N, C-alpha and C positions, 0 to 999 in steps of 0.2 A: 515635587514628584507626586503624582496622584496615587492614592492608596486604594486598592481594590480588595474587597472581601473575597474569600475563597469562592462563595457562590457566584459572585460577579465574574471572577476569572473563569470559573467552570462554564458559565453561560457564554462568554466570548469564545471559548474553545469549541463548545458544542455547535453553536450557530455557524462559526467559521467552517466547521467540518461538515455542515449540512445534516446534522443529527438533531432530531427533535425540533426541526425547523419547519417552516411552511412548505407545503407540497409543491413539487416542481410542476411546471405547466407544459402542455402540449401532448402529443402522442407519445407512446411508450419509448420509442427509439430516441425521440427528441429529448425526453427527460434523461435518458442515459447519457446523451451527449452533454447535457448541462451538468450532470453529476460528475462526469469525467473531467470536464473543464474546471469545475469547482475544486476537484481534488488534485488535479495536476498529474497524478500517477496512481496506479494500483499495483501492489506487489504480486508477482506471479508465484503461485503455490503449487507444489506437486502432490500434496497430501489430499486424499479424496475420501476421507471418512464421512464428511459431509461435502456439499458443493465447495469447490476450491475458492481460495481467498479472493482471487481477482474477480470472480463472479459475486461472491458473498458481499464484498465491500461495496460494489455498485448497487446490489439489491438493497442493502441497508439504507441507501439514499433514495432509491427509486423502487418502490414495491412492485412496479409494473415491469421491472427489468426481465428480459428474456435471455436465455443462455446463448443465443446466436448474436446478440448485440455486439460483443467484443469482436467476433470475426467480421461482422459488418463494418465496425469502426476501422478495423485494419484494412479491409478492402477499400473503404471509402477514404482511406489515408487521413483519418482524423487522429489516429494514434500510431505510435511506433514502439518497437521493443528495444529497450536498452537497459542500462544500469542506473538506478537511483541510489538509495542506500543498499538495495538488493536488486535482483532481476525484476523488471517491472514493465508494464505498458505505460507510456508517457504521452502527454498531449503533443501532437505534431506542431502546434503553433509555437512551442518552445524548443524546437529541434536544435537551433543554433547553440543553445546553452549546454548541449551534450558534447560540442566540439572541443572545448578545452581538455576534457579527459581523454578523448580519442587521440588528440594531437600529442598529449603527454605520454600515452602508451606507445604510440607509433615512434616517437622520438627516443624512447627509452627513459624519459624523465620519471615516469611512473612504471612500476613493475606489475605484471600480471602473474597469476599462479601457474600459468602454462609457459613452457619454454618456447622461444621463437625459433622455428626451423624455417629460415627464409626461403630456401630452395623449395621445400614442400609447399609453403604458402604461395609462392609464385605459380607452382604447378596447379594448385587448387583454384587459385584466382583465374588462371587461364582457362581452365575447364568450364567454370561457371560463366565466364564471359562469353565463351563460344557456344556452350550447350544450353545455357539458361539455368533457372533455379534448380538447386540440388540439395539433397539431405545428406546427413552424415553416413547413412547406410549405402549411399551411392559411391562411396570411396572405400577401397579395400586397404586395410592395414591391420597389423596384429599388435597386441600389447600383452606383456607378461604380467599377470595378475599376482600381486603379493598381498595387498590389503583389501582388494575388492573395489577400491575407489579410483583406480587408474583409468585413463581414457586413451583411446586409440590415437596415435600420432596425427592422423588425418582430422580427427575430431578436435584435437588441440589446435591444429593449424586453422581450422574453420573458426574456432572461437577467438583466436588471436586476430584474424582478419575482421571479425565482427566487432571485437572490442576496440580495435584501432580505426574503425570506420570505413574500411574498404567494402565490407559486406553488411547487409541488413537482413532482418528476418522478414520475408515477404508474406509468410503465413505459417500456420502450424497445422500439421495433419496428424490426427490422433495424438495431439499434444507434442509431436516431434517437430523440431525447427526445420524450416525450408529457407535456405540461404540464397540470396541473389546480390548482384553488385548494387551498390548504393544508388547509383545514377538511375537504375531502372525501378527502384522502389520509391524514391522521393518524388513527391509532386513538384512540378516545375515552379509552383508559386512559393515554395518554402524558402525562407531566408537562410542561406548557408554561410553568411559572413561570420568570421570568428570574432566573438565579443572580446573586448579588452579585459584585462584582469579586474579592473575596477567595475566595469559594466557587469561582468559575471558575478562578482561579489554582491553588488546591489540587487541583482536578480534573485540570488539565493535568499537574501534578507527579505525582500518584498514578497517573494513567493511563499516563504515560510509563514510570515505574519498573516498574509491573506488567507492561507489555507488552515492555519492553526490558531489564529487569534492573538497569541503572544508567545514569545520565545526568548531563550537565552542563547548566548554564543555557542555553547556546547550542543544545544539542540538544533540550531540552524545548520551547524556543520557536521551533524551526526553521520558517522561512517563515511564522510567525504574526505578524500586525500588532498593534502597540500593547499587548503583554502582557509584555514583558521586565521592566519595572520592577515590576509587581505580582507577577509570578512570583518575582522575586528577594526581595521582601519576604516573601511566603508561605513561601519556602524557609527563610529565617532563622527565621520563627516555628515552622515544623515541626521544624527542628533543635532549637530550645530546648525544644519540647514532646516531643521524642523520637520523633516520627512518622517522621522520616527520619534517616539517619545518613550521615556522610561516610566514604568509603573512598578509598584510593589504589590505582592500578593503572597500571603503565607510566609512572611519574613524573607522572601526572595525577590530579586529584581528581575524584571522582564522588559523586553522591547515590544512595542506595538505601534499602532498609528491612530491618529484621531478619527479616521474613517472607521477603523475597526471598533474603537470605543463607542461609536454611535450605535453599535449592535445592542448595547445595554438597554436601548429603548424598545427592542423587539421582544416578542414573547416566545417562550419555549413550550412545546407540546409535552408538558411534564407527565401526563398520565399515560403516555404511550411507552410500551416496553420495546426494547430492541435487543435481539440476540446478535452479537457481533463476532466477527472473525478474529482469531488470535493475531492475524497479520493486518488488521484494519489500520489505516493511516492514523486514526485517532489515538490508538494506544500502543503503537509499535515501540515507542520509547518508554520502557517500563518505569524507570526512575522518575520521569516527568509525571506519569499517571499516579504513581505512589504519592508524590508530593501534592499534586493539585487535587486529586480525587480520593486520596487515602485508600487506594486499592492496590494491594500487593499481589501482582499477577505473574505467574510463571507457566509457560506452556510445557506440560509434563510429558508430552510424547517422546521427548529426548531424555527423560528421567527414568532410571531403572524402576521396574514395576513395584518393587518392595518399598520404594521411597516416595511414591506418588501419594499426594494428599487428596486430590480432587478428580483424578482420572486421566485417561490417555489424551483426549482432545477437548478440554474444557473451554467452553465459549463464554466470554464475559457477557453479563446482562446489564443493560442500561435501563433505568426507570426513574422517573421523576427528577431527571437531571443528575442522577447519581449512578455509580457502578455499585450494584447491590448483590451481586452473586455470580455464579458460574454454573453452567449446565454442561454435563458430559453427554454428548449425543453421538449416535451412529446411524447412518441411513442404510437400511437393508433394502437395497433397490430391487433385488429379485423377489423379495417377499412384500414389496411396497409398504414398508413399515419404518417409521422413525422410532428408534429406541432411545429413551431417556434413561441413561444408566444411573445418573445421580444429579441432584439439584442442590447445590450448596448456596445458602442465602445468608446475607449479612444485613438484615434489616429487622426492625422491631416487629413484634407480633401484632401490634396495633395497626401496622401498615400492611400486614400480610394478606388480608382479604382483598383489598383493592389491587395489590400487586398481582395476586394469583389470577384474578380475572384478566388483567392486562397481559400477563405473561402467557396464559393459555391461548389467548387470541393470537399473540405473536408466534407461539409454538405451532399453531395450526397453519399460519402463513408460511412459517419456516418449512413445515412438512411439504406443503405444495411447491415451494421453491426447490426442494430436494426431489420433487417428482415422485413422492410416495403418498399413500392414501390414509394410513392409520398411524396412531401414536399409542404406545403402550401405556398402561396405567402406571404412573410414576409416583403416586402419593406416598408409598412406603420408601421412596428413594430421596425424600426431601430432608435436608439437614440444615439446622440453624446454627450459626456461629455465636 
């Protein structure tokens, strides 16, 4: 078994994720298409303190990213909306691998958090079939609010039809979903054959390693239902066949491929700083990042104010191949100002001058990405660990 140092493992992860790697080629939109294909998915985010995660994640790979690129990719049918480990935009080329989950929900093998009202679902499906794409607001129903989290019965029926594959999201209007029947959304060229259990498991393995560099069983199956056993079987088969190999890093065993290991011959753009989204594909699995990068990260917007250490919406900072801190930011769009509330750093003072220059350049880029013109003076808001 090959033994990797933690810096080598970190390099594989970063290059596989398209971070601190060579610049993408082509026009801005073509670069976004490449970034999306390289990632496989981006998580959809409702929090808008700064630009939402689905935009932010793509911008981190393509500095030329424009906010209309996602809508264009949806219109051009390069991506579709469904569930990964969370609500996401996914690459259309891999559409067939969403079918096992949809079939399991439709058959009742997997449960969803909404109750199935089959009569209401038939009524809604009939309306959309005859009338065309509709939004939740186009259906009238009432709900008794007790906790504030309840959804209208019609909204629940729409989501059940969407989760089991009868409906898809054709577009979003002001971030609200527009539902249409699947046959009208899918391009005719898309493969809709149901993968076998083994084929699906092998896809999950290969996809994870390609996108993340190396992974463990629990990481490959993260928040996915009813796949752990079949993925474990497929991993053993792929090991025997030489399609994957085992390596060690930081006293842990990981699966990777020889092709991925060849990335060790490539270079990282180490002196570039990156301000990342909390929902970035690279660091969404916090335990993995803690082990591989020694970075203990918690998104504190869900933490009571009195218990927060770093702020409401702290963004991890990548520099020199390491996660070196977090910056709490807020975009004041009406005032065209990016507020740096605090900047907490975990690097030595001897590195701070080089870092500050790289970070401020990234912060200026981040302000432009957030469509604001100015940044507050944040020198008194810098803290060292």
